[in-house]
Residue, then its C-alpha position, 0 to 999 in steps of 0.5 A: m104581798s111580801d113584807s120580808e125586809p121591804n126595801p123600796n130603794n131597791s125596787t123603785q127604779s125597776a121596770k115594774p111599778l111598785l105598789i107599797e102598803f104603809t101600815a103598822d101592827w097596832c092600826g085597826h084600819c090597816e088590818a081591815f084594809a090589808p086583805v083588800l089590797a092583797d086581793v087587788a095586788r093579786a088581781l094585778g098579777e105580774r104588772v106590779n111588784t108589791i111590798v109592805v112597809d111598817t111605818y114604825a119599824q121603817p120610819d125613814i121610808a114613810e118619811r121619804y114618801r111623806v106618809t102622814s097617815i095610815p093605811t096608805c097605799m102608794l103606786v111608785v113608777d120610776g121612783e115617783a109616786v103616781l098615786t097615793v090612796r090614804g084610808v080604807r077603800s073598797r076593792k073595786k075603787l082601789k083597783a080602778a084607781i090603780e089601773s087608771a094610774l097604770s095606763 
């Protein structure tokens, strides 16, 4: 996943769905969930673009998507959130939820 200057404003209207990981440096659950989400993103390959948003460094993006807890994973298609997963999930459950939302 890429976390260099994430900007969903540039990506939400792209041809590919956008997988956003909302996190914070101090969040232990986020730290535990990050490798799971990274594995799922790799498994999805070129089907999605991925970014990481630090909710404290970029609160405007978190507010835009109404993120109230972290970790949160969101799938955005054509600028609209089609899937929101709050909290830690297993790789299998997360991948199944995202693939279902993509179909």
